[in-house]
C-alpha positions as CSV (number, residue, x, y, z in Angstrom):
1,E,0.0,0.0,0.0
2,Q,2.8,2.4,0.9
3,E,4.5,1.9,-2.5
4,D,1.2,2.5,-4.5
5,K,0.5,5.6,-2.5
6,L,3.9,7.1,-3.2
7,I,3.8,6.2,-6.9
8,D,0.3,7.7,-7.1
9,Q,1.6,10.9,-5.6
10,L,4.6,10.9,-8.0
11,V,2.4,10.4,-11.0
12,Q,0.1,13.3,-9.9
13,A,3.1,15.6,-9.2
14,Y,4.4,14.9,-12.8
15,G,1.2,15.5,-14.6
16,G,-1.3,12.8,-13.6
17,S,-3.4,11.5,-16.5
18,H,-1.4,13.6,-19.0
19,L,1.8,11.8,-18.0
20,K,0.2,8.4,-18.2
21,S,-1.3,9.0,-21.6
22,M,2.0,10.2,-23.1
23,S,2.7,8.0,-26.1
24,S,6.2,9.3,-26.9
25,L,9.0,11.3,-25.5
26,R,11.9,13.3,-27.0
27,L,15.0,14.4,-25.0
28,T,17.8,16.6,-26.4
29,D,20.8,17.3,-24.3
30,K,24.1,19.2,-24.5
31,Y,26.8,18.8,-21.8
32,H,30.6,18.8,-21.3
33,S,32.9,16.2,-19.9
34,F,36.6,15.8,-19.4
35,R,38.5,14.3,-22.4
36,Y,39.5,10.7,-22.0
37,G,43.3,10.1,-22.1
38,Q,46.0,12.7,-22.1
39,S,45.3,16.4,-22.6
40,H,46.9,18.4,-25.4
41,S,48.6,20.6,-22.9
42,P,49.6,19.7,-19.3
43,D,48.5,23.3,-18.2
44,E,45.0,22.9,-19.7
45,V,42.1,20.7,-18.9
46,N,40.5,19.4,-22.1
47,M,36.7,19.4,-22.2
48,V,34.6,17.6,-24.8
49,T,31.2,18.7,-25.9
50,Y,28.5,16.1,-26.1
51,R,25.1,16.4,-27.8
52,S,22.5,13.7,-27.6
53,A,18.9,13.1,-28.8
54,V,16.7,10.3,-27.6
55,Y,13.2,9.6,-29.1
56,V,11.1,7.0,-27.3
57,D,7.8,5.5,-28.7
58,F,6.3,3.9,-25.6
59,A,3.4,2.3,-27.3
60,N,5.5,0.3,-29.8
61,Q,8.6,-0.1,-27.6
62,R,10.9,1.7,-30.1
63,K,13.8,3.9,-29.3
64,S,16.2,6.0,-31.4
65,F,19.4,7.5,-29.8
66,R,21.9,9.8,-31.5
67,W,25.1,11.0,-29.9
68,V,27.7,13.4,-31.2
69,R,31.0,13.8,-29.3
70,G,33.7,16.5,-29.9
71,T,33.8,19.7,-32.0
72,K,33.5,20.5,-35.7
73,D,37.2,19.9,-36.1
74,S,37.2,16.4,-34.4
75,Y,34.0,14.6,-33.7
76,S,32.5,11.1,-33.7
77,T,28.8,10.1,-34.0
78,Q,26.8,7.2,-32.8
79,H,23.3,6.2,-33.8
80,Q,21.3,3.3,-32.3
81,I,17.8,2.2,-32.7
82,F,15.6,-0.5,-31.1
83,D,12.6,-1.5,-33.2
84,C,10.6,-3.4,-30.5
85,E,12.4,-6.6,-31.2
86,K,16.0,-6.0,-32.2
87,G,18.7,-3.3,-31.8
88,Y,20.8,-1.8,-34.5
89,Q,23.9,0.4,-34.7
90,I,23.8,2.7,-37.7
91,D,27.0,4.1,-39.4
92,H,26.0,7.1,-41.4
93,D,29.5,7.6,-42.9
94,S,29.5,4.1,-44.5
95,Q,25.7,4.1,-45.0
96,S,25.5,0.8,-43.2
97,Y,24.0,-0.8,-40.1
98,N,24.7,-3.8,-37.9
99,E,22.4,-5.7,-35.7
100,N,23.4,-5.6,-32.0
101,T,22.1,-8.7,-30.3
102,N,23.0,-7.3,-26.8
103,M,20.9,-4.2,-27.2
104,T,17.5,-4.0,-25.5
105,F,14.8,-1.4,-25.2
106,P,16.2,-0.2,-21.8
107,S,19.8,0.0,-23.1
108,A,19.3,1.5,-26.5
109,D,19.8,5.1,-25.2
110,R,23.0,4.4,-23.3
111,R,21.2,5.3,-20.0
112,H,20.6,8.9,-21.1
113,L,16.9,8.8,-20.0
114,Y,18.2,8.4,-16.4
115,Y,18.8,12.2,-16.6
116,L,15.0,12.7,-16.9
117,D,13.0,12.2,-13.7
118,T,9.8,12.2,-15.7
119,R,10.9,9.0,-17.5
120,L,11.7,7.4,-14.1
121,V,8.2,8.2,-12.8
122,L,6.8,6.3,-15.8
123,L,9.1,3.4,-15.1
124,L,8.1,3.2,-11.5
125,D,4.4,3.4,-12.4
126,K,4.7,0.6,-15.0
127,N,6.6,-1.7,-12.6
128,R,4.8,-1.2,-9.3
129,E,5.1,-4.8,-8.3
130,Q,8.9,-4.5,-8.3
131,V,9.0,-1.3,-6.1
132,N,9.9,-1.6,-2.4
133,F,9.4,1.1,0.2
134,L,12.6,1.4,2.3
135,G,11.5,3.9,4.8
136,Q,12.1,7.6,5.6
137,T,15.4,9.4,5.2
138,Q,16.9,12.9,5.1
139,H,18.2,14.3,1.9
140,Q,19.6,17.9,1.8
141,G,17.9,18.6,5.1
142,M,14.4,17.5,3.9
143,S,12.3,14.5,4.7
144,H,12.2,11.9,1.9
145,S,10.7,8.5,1.3
146,K,13.1,6.0,-0.2
147,L,12.0,3.5,-2.8
148,E,13.9,0.7,-4.5
149,L,13.2,-0.6,-8.0
150,E,14.7,-3.8,-9.4
151,V,13.3,-4.6,-12.9
152,E,14.8,-6.7,-15.7
153,G,17.0,-4.8,-18.1
154,Y,17.7,-2.0,-15.6
155,P,20.2,-1.8,-12.7
156,K,18.7,-1.7,-9.2
157,M,17.7,1.9,-8.5
158,F,17.1,3.8,-5.3
159,F,14.8,6.8,-5.4
160,F,14.6,9.7,-2.9
161,I,11.1,11.2,-3.0
162,D,10.5,14.6,-1.4
163,N,7.6,14.3,1.0
164,E,6.4,17.8,0.4
165,T,6.6,18.1,-3.4
166,H,6.2,14.4,-4.2
167,R,8.9,14.7,-6.8
168,I,12.1,12.7,-7.2
169,S,15.1,14.6,-5.7
170,K,17.7,11.9,-6.3
171,M,18.2,8.5,-7.9
172,Q,21.1,6.2,-7.2
173,R,22.3,3.1,-9.1
174,P,25.3,0.9,-8.7
175,H,28.6,1.5,-10.5
176,R,30.3,-1.4,-12.1
177,R,33.0,-1.0,-9.4
178,E,31.9,-2.8,-6.2
179,G,30.7,-0.4,-3.5
180,E,30.4,2.7,-5.7
181,H,27.3,4.2,-7.2
182,F,26.1,6.9,-9.6
183,S,23.9,9.6,-8.2
184,Y,21.5,11.7,-10.3
185,H,20.1,14.9,-8.7
186,Y,16.9,16.5,-10.0
187,S,15.5,20.0,-9.5
188,D,12.6,22.1,-10.6
């Protein structure tokens, strides 16, 4: 009962019936990260610009993900699609594609939809039976309810739900290194 009540409050805080009737979603993002490997100059930190676009068709379980890394002088691209049954990597330079047997609907976007709390609310709502209430906790000085979600195709996720706004403040998932985790923080 506690899990259903919290998920109902989440869904209402994120748009209620409008959220649940959403048939598709598009997310575009631009962000910077440190360059892998050695910098061009020891006195300078190299930053790389990333641009991504994710399109999700919920009704048909299809997803398209495009990713561009670098600048106009030196960049690389990646395009992946999942067509409800199979995943594909598309190479626009060679005008070819390859089937990727390891790709699934959850993995086709390289976890970029974890950046969007709205998507996570839909995931919680759709998988209510796999949600566990872990009690109350403090996060940034505010009272939060903590939920755990473990569903096939996704890592185990922990959600910190603000008890006043009924919105997700934070989500954590395990890192591949034992004992470490990724934290995603959400705001208005």
